[in-house]
A tleap script that builds the chain and sets N, CA, C and O, in Angstrom:
source leaprc.protein.ff14SB
mol = sequence {
  NMET ARG SER ILE PHE THR ALA PHE PHE THR
  ILE LEU CYS ILE ALA GLY CYS ASN SER GLY
  VAL LYS PRO GLU ALA ASN ILE GLN SER VAL
  ILE LEU ASN ASP ASN ILE LYS GLU ALA HIE
  SER GLN GLY ASP TYR ARG LEU TYR ALA THR
  SER GLY ARG ARG LEU VAL PHE PRO GLY ILE
  ASP SER SER GLN PHE LYS ASP VAL ILE LYS
  ARG CYS GLY LYS LYS TYR LEU PRO LYS MET
  GLY ASP VAL VAL LYS THR THR LEU GLU LYS
  ASN GLU ARG THR LYS ASN PHE GLN TYR MET
  SER LEU PHE ASN LYS ARG MET ILE VAL ASP
  CYS PHE ASN GLN THR ASN CSER
}
set mol.1.N position { 80.566 74.258 81.216 }
set mol.1.CA position { 80.434 75.673 80.966 }
set mol.1.C position { 80.098 76.424 82.259 }
set mol.1.O position { 80.621 77.501 82.543 }
set mol.2.N position { 79.210 75.807 83.016 }
set mol.2.CA position { 78.794 76.448 84.254 }
set mol.2.C position { 79.965 76.565 85.237 }
set mol.2.O position { 80.089 77.575 85.930 }
set mol.3.N position { 80.821 75.543 85.302 }
set mol.3.CA position { 81.960 75.582 86.215 }
set mol.3.C position { 82.977 76.635 85.779 }
set mol.3.O position { 83.617 77.260 86.625 }
set mol.4.N position { 83.132 76.838 84.478 }
set mol.4.CA position { 84.042 77.879 83.988 }
set mol.4.C position { 83.516 79.256 84.397 }
set mol.4.O position { 84.276 80.113 84.848 }
set mol.5.N position { 82.214 79.455 84.235 }
set mol.5.CA position { 81.595 80.720 84.621 }
set mol.5.C position { 81.754 80.961 86.117 }
set mol.5.O position { 82.073 82.073 86.537 }
set mol.6.N position { 81.534 79.929 86.920 }
set mol.6.CA position { 81.665 80.049 88.368 }
set mol.6.C position { 83.104 80.387 88.747 }
set mol.6.O position { 83.336 81.248 89.595 }
set mol.7.N position { 84.069 79.715 88.124 }
set mol.7.CA position { 85.481 79.984 88.408 }
set mol.7.C position { 85.844 81.418 88.009 }
set mol.7.O position { 86.527 82.124 88.752 }
set mol.8.N position { 85.385 81.837 86.836 }
set mol.8.CA position { 85.659 83.196 86.372 }
set mol.8.C position { 85.054 84.227 87.327 }
set mol.8.O position { 85.710 85.209 87.675 }
set mol.9.N position { 83.829 84.012 87.746 }
set mol.9.CA position { 83.144 84.928 88.658 }
set mol.9.C position { 83.865 84.997 90.000 }
set mol.9.O position { 84.017 86.075 90.575 }
set mol.10.N position { 84.306 83.851 90.493 }
set mol.10.CA position { 85.025 83.807 91.770 }
set mol.10.C position { 86.334 84.588 91.682 }
set mol.10.O position { 86.648 85.369 92.580 }
set mol.11.N position { 87.094 84.389 90.619 }
set mol.11.CA position { 88.355 85.108 90.437 }
set mol.11.C position { 88.099 86.605 90.307 }
set mol.11.O position { 88.840 87.415 90.862 }
set mol.12.N position { 87.066 86.964 89.584 }
set mol.12.CA position { 86.712 88.367 89.427 }
set mol.12.C position { 86.368 89.010 90.765 }
set mol.12.O position { 86.775 90.139 91.041 }
set mol.13.N position { 85.616 88.287 91.592 }
set mol.13.CA position { 85.256 88.808 92.919 }
set mol.13.C position { 86.483 88.979 93.806 }
set mol.13.O position { 86.615 89.986 94.502 }
set mol.14.N position { 87.362 88.015 93.780 }
set mol.14.CA position { 88.571 88.080 94.602 }
set mol.14.C position { 89.453 89.229 94.137 }
set mol.14.O position { 89.957 89.996 94.958 }
set mol.15.N position { 89.642 89.354 92.844 }
set mol.15.CA position { 90.479 90.424 92.310 }
set mol.15.C position { 89.866 91.793 92.585 }
set mol.15.O position { 90.589 92.746 92.877 }
set mol.16.N position { 88.569 91.899 92.498 }
set mol.16.CA position { 87.895 93.172 92.743 }
set mol.16.C position { 87.942 93.588 94.189 }
set mol.16.O position { 88.009 94.781 94.487 }
set mol.17.N position { 87.908 92.647 95.085 }
set mol.17.CA position { 87.930 92.967 96.509 }
set mol.17.C position { 89.318 93.320 96.994 }
set mol.17.O position { 89.456 94.015 98.001 }
set mol.18.N position { 90.334 92.870 96.316 }
set mol.18.CA position { 91.707 93.130 96.733 }
set mol.18.C position { 92.288 94.234 95.859 }
set mol.18.O position { 92.815 93.958 94.781 }
set mol.19.N position { 92.199 95.457 96.305 }
set mol.19.CA position { 92.681 96.584 95.513 }
set mol.19.C position { 94.199 96.704 95.553 }
set mol.19.O position { 94.780 97.423 94.740 }
set mol.20.N position { 94.847 96.016 96.479 }
set mol.20.CA position { 96.295 96.083 96.584 }
set mol.20.C position { 96.787 97.222 97.453 }
set mol.20.O position { 97.985 97.309 97.723 }
set mol.21.N position { 95.908 98.088 97.896 }
set mol.21.CA position { 96.282 99.206 98.755 }
set mol.21.C position { 95.802 98.907 100.159 }
set mol.21.O position { 94.618 98.661 100.390 }
set mol.22.N position { 96.731 98.932 101.086 }
set mol.22.CA position { 96.377 98.662 102.471 }
set mol.22.C position { 95.638 99.855 103.054 }
set mol.22.O position { 95.999 100.997 102.772 }
set mol.23.N position { 94.603 99.613 103.867 }
set mol.23.CA position { 93.904 100.730 104.503 }
set mol.23.C position { 94.842 101.600 105.334 }
set mol.23.O position { 94.661 102.815 105.416 }
set mol.24.N position { 95.841 100.979 105.948 }
set mol.24.CA position { 96.813 101.727 106.751 }
set mol.24.C position { 97.574 102.728 105.889 }
set mol.24.O position { 97.881 103.833 106.335 }
set mol.25.N position { 97.879 102.334 104.646 }
set mol.25.CA position { 98.594 103.234 103.744 }
set mol.25.C position { 97.728 104.444 103.403 }
set mol.25.O position { 98.241 105.559 103.311 }
set mol.26.N position { 96.428 104.243 103.216 }
set mol.26.CA position { 95.529 105.361 102.936 }
set mol.26.C position { 95.467 106.311 104.117 }
set mol.26.O position { 95.476 107.528 103.929 }
set mol.27.N position { 95.405 105.782 105.323 }
set mol.27.CA position { 95.358 106.612 106.528 }
set mol.27.C position { 96.645 107.414 106.660 }
set mol.27.O position { 96.604 108.605 106.968 }
set mol.28.N position { 97.780 106.775 106.432 }
set mol.28.CA position { 99.062 107.472 106.520 }
set mol.28.C position { 99.150 108.580 105.479 }
set mol.28.O position { 99.689 109.653 105.751 }
set mol.29.N position { 98.623 108.324 104.294 }
set mol.29.CA position { 98.638 109.329 103.232 }
set mol.29.C position { 97.790 110.538 103.614 }
set mol.29.O position { 98.188 111.676 103.364 }
set mol.30.N position { 96.636 110.304 104.212 }
set mol.30.CA position { 95.770 111.392 104.656 }
set mol.30.C position { 96.461 112.197 105.757 }
set mol.30.O position { 96.439 113.427 105.738 }
set mol.31.N position { 97.068 111.504 106.705 }
set mol.31.CA position { 97.786 112.179 107.797 }
set mol.31.C position { 98.939 112.999 107.234 }
set mol.31.O position { 99.142 114.143 107.639 }
set mol.32.N position { 99.688 112.429 106.312 }
set mol.32.CA position { 100.810 113.128 105.694 }
set mol.32.C position { 100.324 114.398 104.993 }
set mol.32.O position { 100.898 115.471 105.178 }
set mol.33.N position { 99.271 114.272 104.190 }
set mol.33.CA position { 98.729 115.441 103.485 }
set mol.33.C position { 98.262 116.511 104.462 }
set mol.33.O position { 98.525 117.696 104.258 }
set mol.34.N position { 97.574 116.105 105.517 }
set mol.34.CA position { 97.100 117.059 106.527 }
set mol.34.C position { 98.269 117.767 107.211 }
set mol.34.O position { 98.223 118.978 107.427 }
set mol.35.N position { 99.308 117.017 107.549 }
set mol.35.CA position { 100.466 117.608 108.221 }
set mol.35.C position { 101.212 118.587 107.316 }
set mol.35.O position { 101.701 119.616 107.781 }
set mol.36.N position { 101.297 118.272 106.049 }
set mol.36.CA position { 101.959 119.176 105.107 }
set mol.36.C position { 101.124 120.445 104.919 }
set mol.36.O position { 101.671 121.547 104.885 }
set mol.37.N position { 99.810 120.296 104.797 }
set mol.37.CA position { 98.940 121.473 104.679 }
set mol.37.C position { 99.042 122.358 105.916 }
set mol.37.O position { 99.094 123.583 105.807 }
set mol.38.N position { 99.070 121.740 107.080 }
set mol.38.CA position { 99.185 122.498 108.322 }
set mol.38.C position { 100.516 123.241 108.388 }
set mol.38.O position { 100.558 124.402 108.795 }
set mol.39.N position { 101.594 122.584 107.992 }
set mol.39.CA position { 102.909 123.229 107.993 }
set mol.39.C position { 102.905 124.418 107.030 }
set mol.39.O position { 103.414 125.489 107.362 }
set mol.40.N position { 102.337 124.232 105.847 }
set mol.40.CA position { 102.270 125.331 104.873 }
set mol.40.C position { 101.488 126.512 105.432 }
set mol.40.O position { 101.891 127.664 105.271 }
set mol.41.N position { 100.378 126.224 106.084 }
set mol.41.CA position { 99.551 127.306 106.624 }
set mol.41.C position { 100.287 128.112 107.697 }
set mol.41.O position { 99.966 129.275 107.941 }
set mol.42.N position { 101.265 127.488 108.327 }
set mol.42.CA position { 102.058 128.158 109.365 }
set mol.42.C position { 103.377 128.710 108.814 }
set mol.42.O position { 104.173 129.292 109.551 }
set mol.43.N position { 103.595 128.516 107.508 }
set mol.43.CA position { 104.852 128.960 106.909 }
set mol.43.C position { 106.042 128.150 107.373 }
set mol.43.O position { 107.168 128.648 107.374 }
set mol.44.N position { 105.813 126.920 107.764 }
set mol.44.CA position { 106.856 126.037 108.292 }
set mol.44.C position { 107.298 125.062 107.210 }
set mol.44.O position { 106.578 124.122 106.874 }
set mol.45.N position { 108.489 125.294 106.668 }
set mol.45.CA position { 109.002 124.426 105.605 }
set mol.45.C position { 110.180 123.577 106.093 }
set mol.45.O position { 110.956 123.062 105.288 }
set mol.46.N position { 110.308 123.438 107.402 }
set mol.46.CA position { 111.402 122.639 107.960 }
set mol.46.C position { 111.209 121.167 107.613 }
set mol.46.O position { 110.087 120.679 107.483 }
set mol.47.N position { 112.324 120.484 107.468 }
set mol.47.CA position { 112.314 119.053 107.195 }
set mol.47.C position { 112.656 118.294 108.465 }
set mol.47.O position { 113.330 118.812 109.356 }
set mol.48.N position { 112.179 117.055 108.534 }
set mol.48.CA position { 112.471 116.210 109.687 }
set mol.48.C position { 113.892 115.664 109.600 }
set mol.48.O position { 114.350 115.208 108.552 }
set mol.49.N position { 114.561 115.727 110.728 }
set mol.49.CA position { 115.908 115.178 110.848 }
set mol.49.C position { 115.914 114.180 112.002 }
set mol.49.O position { 115.068 114.242 112.894 }
set mol.50.N position { 116.862 113.273 111.972 }
set mol.50.CA position { 117.015 112.335 113.077 }
set mol.50.C position { 118.092 112.859 114.009 }
set mol.50.O position { 119.068 113.469 113.573 }
set mol.51.N position { 117.904 112.616 115.273 }
set mol.51.CA position { 118.940 112.972 116.238 }
set mol.51.C position { 119.803 111.736 116.434 }
set mol.51.O position { 119.327 110.607 116.308 }
set mol.52.N position { 121.025 111.948 116.731 }
set mol.52.CA position { 121.927 110.818 116.929 }
set mol.52.C position { 123.349 111.240 116.678 }
set mol.52.O position { 123.684 112.420 116.783 }
set mol.53.N position { 124.180 110.292 116.349 }
set mol.53.CA position { 125.608 110.568 116.157 }
set mol.53.C position { 125.859 111.477 114.961 }
set mol.53.O position { 126.787 112.286 114.967 }
set mol.54.N position { 125.028 111.338 113.941 }
set mol.54.CA position { 125.159 112.210 112.774 }
set mol.54.C position { 123.772 112.632 112.319 }
set mol.54.O position { 122.790 111.914 112.508 }
set mol.55.N position { 123.713 113.792 111.725 }
set mol.55.CA position { 122.453 114.336 111.245 }
set mol.55.C position { 122.023 113.610 109.977 }
set mol.55.O position { 122.824 113.427 109.060 }
set mol.56.N position { 120.757 113.196 109.924 }
set mol.56.CA position { 120.193 112.555 108.742 }
set mol.56.C position { 118.821 113.158 108.485 }
set mol.56.O position { 118.004 113.292 109.396 }
set mol.57.N position { 118.585 113.518 107.231 }
set mol.57.CA position { 117.253 113.900 106.784 }
set mol.57.C position { 116.722 112.723 105.978 }
set mol.57.O position { 117.114 112.546 104.824 }
set mol.58.N position { 115.838 111.911 106.560 }
set mol.58.CA position { 115.337 110.738 105.833 }
set mol.58.C position { 114.729 111.130 104.485 }
set mol.58.O position { 113.937 112.067 104.392 }
set mol.59.N position { 115.117 110.393 103.451 }
set mol.59.CA position { 114.587 110.622 102.114 }
set mol.59.C position { 115.333 111.665 101.310 }
set mol.59.O position { 115.015 111.886 100.142 }
set mol.60.N position { 116.327 112.316 101.918 }
set mol.60.CA position { 117.072 113.379 101.253 }
set mol.60.C position { 118.525 112.951 101.100 }
set mol.60.O position { 119.116 112.397 102.026 }
set mol.61.N position { 119.093 113.206 99.937 }
set mol.61.CA position { 120.483 112.864 99.680 }
set mol.61.C position { 121.399 113.687 100.590 }
set mol.61.O position { 121.186 114.884 100.782 }
set mol.62.N position { 122.401 113.044 101.133 }
set mol.62.CA position { 123.292 113.707 102.091 }
set mol.62.C position { 124.017 114.911 101.495 }
set mol.62.O position { 124.427 115.809 102.230 }
set mol.63.N position { 124.178 114.940 100.186 }
set mol.63.CA position { 124.842 116.085 99.548 }
set mol.63.C position { 124.004 117.361 99.656 }
set mol.63.O position { 124.522 118.458 99.445 }
set mol.64.N position { 122.724 117.229 99.979 }
set mol.64.CA position { 121.832 118.386 100.084 }
set mol.64.C position { 121.643 118.864 101.525 }
set mol.64.O position { 120.956 119.862 101.743 }
set mol.65.N position { 122.223 118.192 102.502 }
set mol.65.CA position { 121.955 118.500 103.911 }
set mol.65.C position { 122.260 119.960 104.265 }
set mol.65.O position { 121.448 120.614 104.920 }
set mol.66.N position { 123.418 120.477 103.841 }
set mol.66.CA position { 123.785 121.858 104.178 }
set mol.66.C position { 122.787 122.839 103.577 }
set mol.66.O position { 122.380 123.795 104.236 }
set mol.67.N position { 122.400 122.611 102.347 }
set mol.67.CA position { 121.433 123.482 101.679 }
set mol.67.C position { 120.061 123.397 102.356 }
set mol.67.O position { 119.372 124.408 102.497 }
set mol.68.N position { 119.671 122.199 102.769 }
set mol.68.CA position { 118.390 122.019 103.461 }
set mol.68.C position { 118.386 122.795 104.780 }
set mol.68.O position { 117.409 123.475 105.094 }
set mol.69.N position { 119.457 122.700 105.541 }
set mol.69.CA position { 119.530 123.403 106.819 }
set mol.69.C position { 119.440 124.914 106.587 }
set mol.69.O position { 118.727 125.619 107.301 }
set mol.70.N position { 120.167 125.396 105.588 }
set mol.70.CA position { 120.210 126.830 105.303 }
set mol.70.C position { 118.858 127.347 104.800 }
set mol.70.O position { 118.384 128.386 105.261 }
set mol.71.N position { 118.241 126.634 103.865 }
set mol.71.CA position { 117.036 127.135 103.211 }
set mol.71.C position { 115.745 126.749 103.920 }
set mol.71.O position { 114.784 127.518 103.918 }
set mol.72.N position { 115.715 125.568 104.524 }
set mol.72.CA position { 114.455 125.054 105.077 }
set mol.72.C position { 114.459 124.981 106.598 }
set mol.72.O position { 113.465 125.307 107.247 }
set mol.73.N position { 115.560 124.561 107.147 }
set mol.73.CA position { 115.628 124.322 108.580 }
set mol.73.C position { 115.327 122.869 108.891 }
set mol.73.O position { 114.993 122.080 108.006 }
set mol.74.N position { 115.450 122.536 110.153 }
set mol.74.CA position { 115.218 121.151 110.564 }
set mol.74.C position { 114.343 121.123 111.808 }
set mol.74.O position { 114.283 122.079 112.582 }
set mol.75.N position { 113.677 120.008 111.967 }
set mol.75.CA position { 112.888 119.751 113.168 }
set mol.75.C position { 112.969 118.268 113.462 }
set mol.75.O position { 113.321 117.464 112.599 }
set mol.76.N position { 112.638 117.921 114.691 }
set mol.76.CA position { 112.718 116.526 115.109 }
set mol.76.C position { 111.327 116.005 115.417 }
set mol.76.O position { 110.487 116.728 115.953 }
set mol.77.N position { 111.090 114.756 115.080 }
set mol.77.CA position { 109.829 114.099 115.399 }
set mol.77.C position { 109.824 113.795 116.898 }
set mol.77.O position { 110.756 113.170 117.404 }
set mol.78.N position { 108.785 114.233 117.609 }
set mol.78.CA position { 108.739 113.966 119.054 }
set mol.78.C position { 108.837 112.466 119.356 }
set mol.78.O position { 108.293 111.637 118.626 }
set mol.79.N position { 109.518 112.146 120.407 }
set mol.79.CA position { 109.672 110.766 120.893 }
set mol.79.C position { 110.405 109.872 119.900 }
set mol.79.O position { 110.171 108.663 119.872 }
set mol.80.N position { 111.292 110.447 119.082 }
set mol.80.CA position { 112.051 109.658 118.112 }
set mol.80.C position { 113.517 109.762 118.464 }
set mol.80.O position { 114.273 110.478 117.807 }
set mol.81.N position { 113.919 109.052 119.497 }
set mol.81.CA position { 115.313 109.054 119.902 }
set mol.81.C position { 116.126 108.068 119.095 }
set mol.81.O position { 115.602 107.394 118.209 }
set mol.82.N position { 117.401 107.987 119.403 }
set mol.82.CA position { 118.260 107.065 118.662 }
set mol.82.C position { 118.545 105.774 119.412 }
set mol.82.O position { 119.312 104.937 118.935 }
set mol.83.N position { 117.934 105.601 120.589 }
set mol.83.CA position { 118.112 104.377 121.369 }
set mol.83.C position { 116.891 103.481 121.156 }
set mol.83.O position { 115.752 103.888 121.387 }
set mol.84.N position { 117.156 102.253 120.710 }
set mol.84.CA position { 116.091 101.282 120.458 }
set mol.84.C position { 116.366 100.061 121.318 }
set mol.84.O position { 117.417 99.431 121.202 }
set mol.85.N position { 115.415 99.732 122.181 }
set mol.85.CA position { 115.627 98.625 123.117 }
set mol.85.C position { 114.810 97.385 122.790 }
set mol.85.O position { 115.248 96.266 123.060 }
set mol.86.N position { 113.628 97.569 122.212 }
set mol.86.CA position { 112.742 96.430 121.975 }
set mol.86.C position { 112.370 96.341 120.497 }
set mol.86.O position { 112.582 97.280 119.730 }
set mol.87.N position { 111.823 95.215 120.123 }
set mol.87.CA position { 111.347 95.024 118.751 }
set mol.87.C position { 110.221 95.996 118.435 }
set mol.87.O position { 110.139 96.513 117.321 }
set mol.88.N position { 109.366 96.245 119.394 }
set mol.88.CA position { 108.275 97.202 119.202 }
set mol.88.C position { 108.828 98.596 118.905 }
set mol.88.O position { 108.341 99.284 118.009 }
set mol.89.N position { 109.848 99.008 119.662 }
set mol.89.CA position { 110.482 100.308 119.418 }
set mol.89.C position { 111.143 100.342 118.039 }
set mol.89.O position { 111.103 101.361 117.350 }
set mol.90.N position { 111.746 99.234 117.646 }
set mol.90.CA position { 112.385 99.158 116.328 }
set mol.90.C position { 111.341 99.306 115.228 }
set mol.90.O position { 111.554 100.043 114.266 }
set mol.91.N position { 110.223 98.615 115.361 }
set mol.91.CA position { 109.158 98.706 114.365 }
set mol.91.C position { 108.573 100.119 114.303 }
set mol.91.O position { 108.295 100.635 113.220 }
set mol.92.N position { 108.391 100.731 115.460 }
set mol.92.CA position { 107.864 102.103 115.515 }
set mol.92.C position { 108.853 103.080 114.874 }
set mol.92.O position { 108.453 103.993 114.152 }
set mol.93.N position { 110.129 102.882 115.140 }
set mol.93.CA position { 111.155 103.745 114.543 }
set mol.93.C position { 111.160 103.594 113.021 }
set mol.93.O position { 111.314 104.580 112.301 }
set mol.94.N position { 110.994 102.381 112.535 }
set mol.94.CA position { 110.951 102.142 111.092 }
set mol.94.C position { 109.773 102.876 110.465 }
set mol.94.O position { 109.923 103.519 109.426 }
set mol.95.N position { 108.604 102.785 111.089 }
set mol.95.CA position { 107.423 103.502 110.587 }
set mol.95.C position { 107.654 105.008 110.593 }
set mol.95.O position { 107.330 105.694 109.623 }
set mol.96.N position { 108.212 105.517 111.679 }
set mol.96.CA position { 108.483 106.951 111.778 }
set mol.96.C position { 109.487 107.399 110.721 }
set mol.96.O position { 109.332 108.465 110.124 }
set mol.97.N position { 110.510 106.587 110.492 }
set mol.97.CA position { 111.527 106.919 109.500 }
set mol.97.C position { 110.900 106.977 108.106 }
set mol.97.O position { 111.225 107.861 107.313 }
set mol.98.N position { 110.002 106.036 107.809 }
set mol.98.CA position { 109.323 106.029 106.511 }
set mol.98.C position { 108.447 107.270 106.356 }
set mol.98.O position { 108.414 107.888 105.292 }
set mol.99.N position { 107.734 107.629 107.432 }
set mol.99.CA position { 106.900 108.825 107.400 }
set mol.99.C position { 107.762 110.064 107.163 }
set mol.99.O position { 107.435 110.904 106.324 }
set mol.100.N position { 108.861 110.173 107.904 }
set mol.100.CA position { 109.748 111.323 107.772 }
set mol.100.C position { 110.302 111.419 106.354 }
set mol.100.O position { 110.437 112.515 105.810 }
set mol.101.N position { 110.619 110.284 105.761 }
set mol.101.CA position { 111.140 110.254 104.406 }
set mol.101.C position { 110.100 110.783 103.407 }
set mol.101.O position { 110.421 111.605 102.550 }
set mol.102.N position { 108.869 110.311 103.523 }
set mol.102.CA position { 107.804 110.786 102.637 }
set mol.102.C position { 107.549 112.282 102.827 }
set mol.102.O position { 107.405 113.026 101.856 }
set mol.103.N position { 107.497 112.708 104.077 }
set mol.103.CA position { 107.272 114.122 104.389 }
set mol.103.C position { 108.384 114.969 103.778 }
set mol.103.O position { 108.113 115.970 103.114 }
set mol.104.N position { 109.632 114.569 104.001 }
set mol.104.CA position { 110.775 115.349 103.520 }
set mol.104.C position { 110.831 115.425 102.005 }
set mol.104.O position { 111.148 116.477 101.449 }
set mol.105.N position { 110.529 114.330 101.333 }
set mol.105.CA position { 110.561 114.324 99.868 }
set mol.105.C position { 109.542 115.301 99.282 }
set mol.105.O position { 109.799 115.921 98.250 }
set mol.106.N position { 108.414 115.435 99.923 }
set mol.106.CA position { 107.401 116.390 99.453 }
set mol.106.C position { 107.726 117.810 99.890 }
set mol.106.O position { 107.561 118.755 99.118 }
set mol.107.N position { 108.188 117.960 101.126 }
set mol.107.CA position { 108.417 119.298 101.676 }
set mol.107.C position { 109.626 119.981 101.057 }
set mol.107.O position { 109.631 121.206 100.927 }
set mol.108.N position { 110.647 119.232 100.674 }
set mol.108.CA position { 111.843 119.867 100.113 }
set mol.108.C position { 111.506 120.608 98.820 }
set mol.108.O position { 112.063 121.672 98.552 }
set mol.109.N position { 110.618 120.062 98.037 }
set mol.109.CA position { 110.204 120.721 96.790 }
set mol.109.C position { 109.522 122.045 97.116 }
set mol.109.O position { 109.828 123.072 96.509 }
set mol.110.N position { 108.601 122.022 98.071 }
set mol.110.CA position { 107.894 123.233 98.467 }
set mol.110.C position { 108.854 124.255 99.077 }
set mol.110.O position { 108.769 125.448 98.787 }
set mol.111.N position { 109.748 123.786 99.906 }
set mol.111.CA position { 110.718 124.678 100.559 }
set mol.111.C position { 111.609 125.360 99.523 }
set mol.111.O position { 111.776 126.579 99.551 }
set mol.112.N position { 112.175 124.580 98.619 }
set mol.112.CA position { 113.076 125.158 97.629 }
set mol.112.C position { 112.320 126.094 96.690 }
set mol.112.O position { 112.869 127.114 96.273 }
set mol.113.N position { 111.072 125.769 96.348 }
set mol.113.CA position { 110.273 126.674 95.520 }
set mol.113.C position { 109.992 127.971 96.278 }
set mol.113.O position { 110.010 129.053 95.691 }
set mol.114.N position { 109.737 127.864 97.558 }
set mol.114.CA position { 109.420 129.030 98.396 }
set mol.114.C position { 110.644 129.934 98.542 }
set mol.114.O position { 110.516 131.158 98.506 }
set mol.115.N position { 111.809 129.352 98.703 }
set mol.115.CA position { 113.014 130.159 98.921 }
set mol.115.C position { 113.621 130.674 97.619 }
set mol.115.O position { 114.498 131.537 97.652 }
set mol.116.N position { 113.173 130.161 96.478 }
set mol.116.CA position { 113.644 130.662 95.183 }
set mol.116.C position { 112.954 131.951 94.795 }
set mol.116.O position { 113.500 132.745 94.029 }
set mol.117.N position { 111.731 132.171 95.328 }
set mol.117.CA position { 110.980 133.351 94.913 }
set mol.117.C position { 111.338 134.576 95.686 }
set mol.117.O position { 110.781 135.646 95.440 }
savepdb mol mol.pdb
quit
């Protein structure tokens, strides 16, 4: 009986300590929220686009690109070029692309609501 209790307690402790959310994800979420609030306070509803051979708004369907440019505008993330030379640059670009996608998915709703009124 005692070993069952000990095993149960150990599993409970392990499960309780592992919330499944990475601390890095929480930090990124806070940064994202702060950046969106700052953009709103400045009346800036532009979405992030990638520079390169073709225009891409990460997280936005390509059928909406013309409407996004017309209603919201575009901006580029500083130091986010289209040339990747090292694995570190590739990993950084992937993180930036994910951030841009999250930002754009939230900002497009605000932009379209703002331009409808």
